[in-house]
N, C-alpha and C positions, 0 to 999 in steps of 0.2 A: 324653822324661821317663818314668821308671819309675813303675809303679803304686804301688810301695812308698812313694813320696813323697807320695801322697795322704793326706788325713786319715783316720784309722782309722774314723771314723763312716761314711765312704762305702762301706766294705767290709761294713757291716751291711745295706746296702740291696740289694733285688732289683728288677729292672725289672718293671713291671706286665705280667703275662702277658695280661691283658685287652686292654690297648692294643696289645701285640705281635701278638696274634691278629687284632685288628681291622685293624691295619696290613697284615698278610699277606693277609687277605681282600680288602682294598682293592687291594692289588697284583695279586692274581689277577684281580679285576674289571677293572683297568686293562689287563690283558693279553687281555681279551676273554672271560674265563671267567664263566659264569653262577653266581655264588656266592650262596648264601643265608646271611646272617649272623645268628646268634643271640648274637653276642659282646658288643656294647656295652650298657651299662646306661644307655641314653639314650632318652627318649621320641621317637617319630617324628612327633609333631604339631608344627606351627609354633607359635612363641610367640604367645599371643593378641594380637590387634591393638591393644587398648587399652594394653598394656604397651609394645609397639614404639613407638606414637605418643607415649607419655609420655616415652620416652627421646629420641626425635627432637626433641620440643619442648624438652626440657631442654637439649639441645645448642644448639639455635637461640637459646635464651634465655640462653646463656652459662654454663650449669652444667658447665664444663669445667676448673675450677681445683681446687686442693686443698680437701678438706673435713676436718672434725675426724676424727682417726684412728678413734675408735669408731663413726663413722657420722653421716650426715645426721640432724639432730635430728628432723625430721618422720618419717623412716623408723624411727628408734628408738622413737618414740612409737607408730607404727603396729604395731610388733612387740609392744610392751607390751600394746596393746589386743587384738591377735590372741591372745597367750598367755592373757590373762584370759578372752576370749570363747570360745576353742576348746579350751583345755587346762587351764583352772582353775588357772593359774599366775599369781601376782601378784608383779610386779617393778616397779622404777622404771626410767626411761630410762637412768640411770647404771649399771644392771646389765646393759645390753645392749651387745654389741660386734659390729659389722657387719664381716665379713671377706671375703676373696676366695674365696668358696665355703665350703660346710660342711666340706670337707677342710681348709681353712686354719683354720677354727674349732676343729676337732679338734686340729690341730697346736699351736695356741695353748694349748689345754687341757692336753695332755700336757706341753708344755714348761713350763707354769706350775705344774703340780701334782706332777710325777714327778721324783724325784731318782735318781741312779745307785744301783742296787741295789733300788729299790722294785719291788714286784710288782703287776702289773695283770691282773685276771682278764678273760679274753675268752672268750665263748661260741662254740663251733664248731658248725656252719660260720660263718665270720666273713669280713667284708670284709678283705682282706689289708692294707689301709692301717693298720688298728688295730695290728697287731703290728709293722709296720714303723716307725710313728711312736713307739710305746712304746720300741722299741730305740734310735731316734735320741735320745730323751730320756735314755737310759741305764738305762731300766727293763727288767724281765723280764716278758714275757707269760706268764701261767699259763693254760693252756687247759682249759676245762670242755667235754668232748665231749658231744654229744647224738646221738640215733639217729633215722634216718628213720622207722622203724616206730613211734616214739613221737611223730611229728609234730615232731621237732626241739625238743621241750620239755625243758629241763634238769631234772635231778633234784637235790633238796636235798642228798642224800648226796654228790653229786659236788662241789657247792659247799663243803660242809663239809670235804671232803678238800683243796680248793684253798686255803681260807683259811689264813693264817699271820700271824705277828707283823709281816711285811713287806708285807702287803696294803695298798696305797695307794689303789686304785680298782678299780672294775668298769666295763666298757663294756657298755651295753645298746643293742641295735639292734632295735627292734620297731615295725613290721614289719622283717624282716631281709633283708639281702642276704648270701648267695644263696638262702636256703631259703624266704623269704616267711613265716617263722614269726612269729606274734604272741603275745607272752608274756601269760599270764593276769594279771588283777588280783591274784589270790591269790599267784602267784609274785612279782610285783613288790612286793607288800606285805611278803612275807617277806624279800626282798632289802633292802628299805628298813629293816626292823627290824634286819637284820644290819649294815647300814651305820652305823646309829646306835650299836648295841651294840659293834661292833668298830672304830668310828672310821675308816671309809674313805669315799672319794668315789664318787659315781655320775656317770658321763659318759654321758648319754642321747642317742644319735644318732636323731633322729626325722624324718629327711629323707623317709621314705616314709609318714608318718602319715596322709595323706589317701587313700592308695591301699590301702584295705582292702575285703574282700569278705565280708560276713556276720560281721565281727568288729569289735571296738573297740580302738583303740590307746590305752593309758593312759600318761600322762606321770608318771614317778616324782616329779617336783617337786610334783605336785598332791596327794601322799599325806600332807601335813602339814608344818608349819613346820620341825620338826627335820630332816625329809628334804630339804626345799627348801634348808636351810642347808648341805647337803653335796652338792648336785646341780648339775651344769652341763648345761643343755639345749641341744642343737645342732639347728639346722634351717636351711632355706634355700629357695630358689626353684627349684632345678634340676629336680626330678622332678615336683612337682605342677603347675607352671606351664610345663613344657617350656622351661626357661631354662638348660640346661646350660652353654652357652658364655658366659653373662653373668657367671658367677662372683660370685654374691652369696649369702653364707651369714651366719649369725649364731649367737651364743651368749648365753644368759642365765644369769647366775651370781651367787652372793653378792658383795656389793659389793667386798670386798678382792680376791677372785679376778678380778673384772671389771677392776679398776684395774690389776692386774698383767698381765693379758692385753693391755690397751690399751697399757701401757708396752712390752711385748714387741713388739706390732705396730708401734709407733712406729719401732722400729729395723729392721723387716723390710720392710714394704710401705707403711706409712702407711695412708691410707684406701683402701677398695675403690673401684673406678672410679665417678666421680661420677654420670655419666648412667645407668649401670647401676643405681645406687641409686634413681634416679628411676623406672626401670622396675619395680624391686622394690616401691617404694611403691605404684605403680599396681596391681601384682599383689595386694598385701595388702588393697587397698581394693575389689577386685572382689567381686561377689556370688559365693559359692562355687558356686552353681548354674550360673554361666557356664563353669565348668571341669568340671562334673560329667560331661559327655559323655566326657571323657578317661578318668575312672575307670570309667565304665560300659563303654567299649570295651575297656579292659584286662581287666575282669572277663570279658567275652565271649571275649576271646582266651585268657585263662587256661583257661576251660572247654573251648575248642576244643583247645588243645595237650595238656591232660590226657587228653581222649578219644582223641586220636591216639596219644599215647605209650603209653597203657594198652593199645592194640590191638597193640603190638609184643610178641611173645612174649619173655619174659625180662626186660623192663624193669619196674621197680617205682618208683612215685612216690607220695608223699603230696600232699595238696591244700594248696598254698600259700594262706594267708589274707590276704596282702598283698604289696606291691611288684609287680614284673613279671618274676619269674624262676621257672623250673621247674628242679628239681634231681633228676633221675632217678638211681636206683641202676643202674649198668651193670656191676656186678661179675661177672655171669655171663659176660660177653664178654671177660674179661681172662685171657689165657693165651698161651703160645707167643710168637708175634711181636708180640702186643699185651699187654705185661706190666702196664701200668698205665693210669690214666685220661689221662695226658699223651699216651701213645702212641695211645690211642684218639681223642683230640681231633685229633691230627695226621692219623691215618688218615681221619677223617671229612672233614677239610678237603681233603686231597689226593686222596682217592678218591671222595668223595661231593659235594665242593664245598659243604660245610656247615661254617660256623664256630661252634664251641662253646668253652667254657672248661673246662679240667680241674678237677674238684672238689678235687684236692689243693691247689690254689692257695688254697682257702678252708678248709683243714683238713677236707675231706670226701673222702678218697680213695675211689676206685671209684664216683665220681659225675661227671657233667658238668653244667655250668650252661647253660641256654638262656634267653636274654632274649626274652620275647614282646612286647617293644616293637618289633614288626614287623607288617607287614600280614597279614591272614588268609590271603591267597594265598601269601605267603612261608612262613607257618607250615605250611600244608598241603603245599607243595612240599618244604620242608626236612625235615619229619618223615617224609614218604614216602621221601625219599632216605636218611635215617637208618635207617629200617626195612629198606630194601633192603640197605644196607651191613652192618647187623648180621646180617641173614639169611645173607649170604655168609660172615661170620665163623663163625656157628653151623654152617654146612655144612662 
C-alpha cells in the first residue's frame, strides 16, 4: 500500500520525539548500557496504595462493565467538589467529562471547538501535542514566543500581534511543560479580558497545578462568570498522583460544550476504564497532605538540578516555578558538527549516555528539556556527564 492512499490528516502528524528518545534510551539500557534518562514526563513514584487498593476492590466488586460515557457519577461529583474546593470553579456534574487521560480531554476540546481555518494561540515553549491536535482538527496554531531571560513569561504586545478575526481559542498551560513557567494572575486576568472582548475560548491545561514551588497556579475559569462561560478546564490524575498509565483525565466546560464533547466521546472511546475511574475517585478523596511528599521531593530535585546545571560553563537556565522540567539554553554549544539542539540531544545520548529532549520539539530551539522526575543520584550522575560532554565540545 502506498502512503499516498492514507488520509491526508495522517500526514499532518509527527511522531512524539519524547517517546522516541525514551524508547531509544530503553533500548540502550537493554543492551547493557548505563543510560541516565531525563526524557519522560512521568513521576517515578509508585501510585499511592489507597488508589491501587480502590481499583482492585472495584474489579473484585464487579466494576468491569460499561459506564456512562462522561464518567462514573461519583467521580464526576468528586471532580465538581475538587474544582470548587481547590480552584474556585463552580460547575455541575453535567459539565464534567471524564476521558482517557488529559490528552484525550484536550483532543475532545479541540475537535469540539475548532473548525478548519480557525486559529488557536499557543504559547511557546509548548507541549507539542497542542499544535498537533489543533492541526488534526483543521485549525492553525499561532505561536506566541517567550524568552528564557524573561522567565518564559509572554508579552502583551506579542499576543496583540497574534490576535486576529480568526482567533478561536488560546491554550494556557500553567505550570507549563517544558519550561515550568507559571503565568501571573495579572497576565491571566488580561487574557481573560481579551477572551471576553474578542470572543474566543480559553483551553486551560492544569495537569501540573499541584506541582508548584513558591508560586500559585490560577485557574482562568475562577476569574469570573463571563470567563468561565468560555473556558474549558483540563486536568487529570497522571502527574500529581503518579497515575500516568491509568489514563484518567477530565474536562469541565460550559454545558453545551460538555454535551458536545460527550457525544464525540460516545463515538470514539465511550467511557474511560471503569476500575481506573474508581482509582481516580480514591485519589480525589485523599488528603492533599498524603501526596505532599512528592511535591516536596520534586522541589528538592529542582533545586539540585538547577545548582548542577548552573555550574556548567556556558549553560543558562531560568528557575522553573512548577512541573518537573528544566529547560537550559545550550545555544553556546551549537556549531560545526552539532548544528542544532536535536543533534546535541543525539550527541548526549550516544556519547554521554544521557537522554534529553531537544527544545525545538517544544518551539524552543537551542534548548534541551531535562525531566527531573528521576532520582537524585541519577540527576547528579546525568548532569555530571552532560558537563563533561559539553566541555569536550567547547574544547
